[in-house]
Backbone as CSV, one residue per row, in Angstrom:
resi,resn,N_x,N_y,N_z,CA_x,CA_y,CA_z,C_x,C_y,C_z
1,MET,31.531,10.889,-64.857,32.639,10.068,-64.397,33.935,10.569,-65.016
2,LEU,34.982,10.489,-64.233,36.318,10.836,-64.724,37.083,9.570,-65.076
3,PHE,37.802,9.645,-66.188,38.636,8.530,-66.618,40.037,9.043,-66.943
4,HIS,41.030,8.259,-66.544,42.428,8.480,-66.908,42.685,7.580,-68.111
5,VAL,43.128,8.176,-69.212,43.370,7.405,-70.426,44.796,7.679,-70.898
6,GLU,45.577,6.625,-71.029,46.907,6.746,-71.626,46.810,6.223,-73.052
7,MET,47.145,7.076,-74.009,47.045,6.725,-75.426,48.438,6.739,-76.042
8,THR,48.779,5.667,-76.733,50.030,5.574,-77.467,49.705,5.350,-78.934
9,VAL,50.261,6.200,-79.792,49.992,6.126,-81.227,51.101,5.325,-81.899
10,ASN,50.690,4.407,-82.770,51.629,3.562,-83.509,51.255,3.588,-84.986
11,LEU,51.650,4.651,-85.675,51.360,4.748,-87.105,52.324,3.852,-87.887
12,PRO,51.820,3.168,-88.899,52.715,2.329,-89.708,53.767,3.195,-90.413
13,PRO,55.014,2.813,-90.377,56.059,3.625,-91.013,55.861,3.755,-92.520
14,THR,55.100,2.862,-93.124,54.866,2.898,-94.567,53.629,3.707,-94.950
15,MET,52.952,4.298,-93.957,51.745,5.068,-94.259,52.098,6.290,-95.108
16,ASP,51.270,6.548,-96.101,51.454,7.704,-96.973,51.482,8.994,-96.151
17,ALA,52.408,9.879,-96.458,52.583,11.113,-95.687,51.323,11.977,-95.695
18,GLN,50.621,12.041,-96.812,49.395,12.846,-96.878,48.289,12.249,-96.018
19,VAL,48.189,10.924,-95.992,47.200,10.246,-95.132,47.539,10.522,-93.672
20,THR,48.808,10.427,-93.326,49.258,10.710,-91.957,48.893,12.133,-91.559
21,GLN,49.191,13.093,-92.422,48.900,14.495,-92.122,47.406,14.727,-91.966
22,ASP,46.599,14.116,-92.814,45.144,14.253,-92.723,44.626,13.706,-91.397
23,LEU,45.106,12.532,-91.000,44.694,11.942,-89.715,45.049,12.860,-88.555
24,LYS,46.274,13.387,-88.553,46.724,14.261,-87.465,45.923,15.559,-87.429
25,THR,45.589,16.112,-88.582,44.800,17.346,-88.644,43.399,17.111,-88.091
26,ARG,42.764,16.010,-88.497,41.421,15.704,-88.002,41.435,15.365,-86.517
27,GLU,42.473,14.672,-86.068,42.618,14.329,-84.649,42.720,15.600,-83.796
28,LYS,43.551,16.538,-84.231,43.728,17.785,-83.483,42.428,18.569,-83.416
29,ALA,41.716,18.662,-84.533,40.448,19.402,-84.545,39.440,18.795,-83.582
30,LEU,39.323,17.477,-83.572,38.372,16.836,-82.665,38.826,16.968,-81.210
31,ALA,40.114,16.808,-80.949,40.623,16.951,-79.578,40.358,18.358,-79.043
32,LEU,40.570,19.362,-79.873,40.294,20.741,-79.443,38.808,20.949,-79.173
33,ALA,37.955,20.415,-80.029,36.504,20.550,-79.831,36.065,19.858,-78.547
34,LEU,36.615,18.683,-78.270,36.253,17.960,-77.046,36.763,18.680,-75.803
35,GLN,37.919,19.330,-75.910,38.414,20.120,-74.778,37.511,21.324,-74.537
36,ARG,37.118,21.993,-75.616,36.229,23.156,-75.475,34.877,22.762,-74.897
37,SER,34.425,21.552,-75.180,33.133,21.086,-74.670,33.197,20.732,-73.189
38,GLY,34.419,20.601,-72.650,34.594,20.237,-71.246,34.720,18.747,-71.006
39,LYS,34.620,17.936,-72.042,34.724,16.481,-71.865,36.180,16.023,-71.726
40,TRP,37.073,16.650,-72.493,38.494,16.297,-72.431,39.132,17.315,-71.501
41,VAL,39.196,16.969,-70.218,39.561,17.908,-69.155,41.055,18.245,-69.166
42,HIS,41.897,17.249,-69.356,43.356,17.450,-69.373,43.958,16.630,-70.503
43,LEU,44.995,17.185,-71.117,45.722,16.498,-72.183,47.202,16.820,-72.001
44,TRP,47.985,15.798,-71.689,49.415,15.958,-71.424,50.216,15.016,-72.309
45,ARG,51.221,15.550,-72.997,52.120,14.720,-73.796,53.102,14.018,-72.866
46,LEU,53.441,12.776,-73.201,54.499,12.065,-72.500,55.808,12.355,-73.223
47,ALA,56.709,13.028,-72.556,57.970,13.449,-73.177,58.715,12.259,-73.768
48,GLY,59.109,12.416,-75.019,59.893,11.392,-75.683,59.085,10.282,-76.331
49,TYR,57.763,10.369,-76.292,56.902,9.330,-76.843,55.819,9.963,-77.703
50,TYR,55.271,9.208,-78.633,54.078,9.646,-79.357,52.905,9.112,-78.547
51,ALA,52.697,9.730,-77.403,51.714,9.256,-76.429,51.247,10.417,-75.571
52,ASN,50.095,10.216,-74.928,49.585,11.239,-74.021,48.877,10.599,-72.847
53,ILE,48.723,11.413,-71.811,47.886,11.098,-70.659,46.737,12.090,-70.706
54,SER,45.528,11.578,-70.638,44.351,12.433,-70.696,43.423,12.136,-69.534
55,VAL,42.703,13.161,-69.095,41.603,12.993,-68.156,40.355,13.410,-68.911
56,ILE,39.399,12.487,-68.974,38.171,12.700,-69.736,36.989,12.558,-68.799
57,GLU,36.053,13.506,-68.910,34.853,13.480,-68.061,33.621,13.252,-68.941
58,VAL,33.003,12.099,-68.740,31.815,11.707,-69.493,30.821,11.047,-68.544
59,SER,29.650,10.696,-69.060,28.602,10.123,-68.211,28.928,8.708,-67.747
60,GLY,29.759,7.994,-68.486,30.100,6.631,-68.103,30.894,5.928,-69.182
61,PRO,31.115,4.621,-69.011,31.945,3.859,-69.941,31.429,3.859,-71.385
62,ASP,30.124,3.837,-71.571,29.595,3.831,-72.939,29.961,5.109,-73.688
63,GLU,29.778,6.259,-73.019,30.126,7.521,-73.663,31.635,7.621,-73.887
64,LEU,32.422,7.120,-72.947,33.876,7.117,-73.129,34.245,6.299,-74.363
65,HIS,33.653,5.128,-74.505,33.937,4.274,-75.653,33.591,4.990,-76.961
66,GLU,32.438,5.640,-77.000,32.041,6.388,-78.197,33.044,7.493,-78.511
67,LEU,33.464,8.229,-77.480,34.420,9.319,-77.679,35.746,8.777,-78.211
68,LEU,36.279,7.748,-77.564,37.594,7.224,-77.957,37.568,6.622,-79.359
69,THR,36.510,5.899,-79.690,36.462,5.265,-81.008,36.174,6.267,-82.117
70,SER,35.750,7.483,-81.754,35.527,8.525,-82.770,36.823,9.232,-83.159
71,LEU,37.891,9.029,-82.412,39.161,9.678,-82.714,39.736,9.138,-84.019
72,PRO,40.122,10.009,-84.943,40.673,9.542,-86.221,41.878,8.610,-86.079
73,LEU,42.688,8.809,-85.038,43.854,7.952,-84.841,43.545,6.682,-84.054
74,PHE,42.290,6.494,-83.648,41.924,5.338,-82.822,42.438,3.998,-83.377
75,PRO,42.306,3.743,-84.682,42.780,2.435,-85.175,44.280,2.204,-84.992
76,TYR,45.012,3.264,-84.718,46.470,3.164,-84.583,46.936,3.383,-83.145
77,MET,46.009,3.317,-82.197,46.340,3.579,-80.795,46.221,2.322,-79.947
78,SER,47.083,2.259,-78.943,46.860,1.337,-77.836,46.519,2.228,-76.642
79,MET,45.617,1.754,-75.794,45.135,2.583,-74.687,45.065,1.789,-73.399
80,GLN,45.259,2.508,-72.324,44.991,2.000,-70.980,43.992,2.966,-70.361
81,VAL,42.881,2.434,-69.865,41.813,3.260,-69.304,41.607,2.879,-67.848
82,ARG,41.494,3.901,-67.008,41.232,3.684,-65.581,40.168,4.668,-65.122
83,ALA,39.171,4.175,-64.396,38.169,5.058,-63.800,38.797,5.765,-62.606
84,LEU,38.442,7.037,-62.416,38.964,7.827,-61.301,37.846,8.165,-60.333
85,CYS,38.197,8.274,-59.068,37.242,8.724,-58.052,37.974,9.640,-57.081
86,PRO,37.229,10.487,-56.364,37.880,11.428,-55.443,38.685,10.698,-54.359
87,HIS,39.793,11.308,-53.968,40.621,10.774,-52.876,40.297,11.561,-51.615
88,LEU,40.106,10.882,-50.518,39.708,11.542,-49.271,40.766,12.505,-48.739
89,SER,42.032,12.342,-49.157,43.088,13.244,-48.695,43.367,14.376,-49.674
90,ALA,42.596,14.461,-50.757,42.803,15.530,-51.740,42.347,16.863,-51.180
91,LEU,43.061,17.909,-51.518,42.732,19.252,-51.057,41.291,19.615,-51.415
92,ALA,40.838,19.211,-52.606,39.470,19.505,-53.022,38.433,18.899,-52.076
93,GLN,38.802,17.826,-51.410,37.891,17.169,-50.464,38.044,17.738,-49.049
94,ASN,39.096,18.556,-48.847,39.407,19.079,-47.516,39.760,20.566,-47.592
95,PRO,38.854,21.406,-48.061,39.195,22.834,-48.164,39.479,23.444,-46.793
96,GLY,40.351,24.426,-46.817,40.641,25.167,-45.593,41.627,24.473,-44.796
């Protein structure tokens, strides 16, 4: 299943700089590993925000929940999740 996930990060301004850096380093490493595995299909930054739009491909909602809650920044994120399905007018559905 494909999911559209909008993630907004809200780190506390009083968070220790070293803790912040550690979280960001671990987050990047896991995001890269998930992209290499093919589960995190697209990752786009929202210009001007500490936020992203992602397309994630997993077996279903349970696996998505496990993936999202494993992110080091998860406790500091707000998310909007939407399931995606093919559109009948998409080029991929109408080759040629």
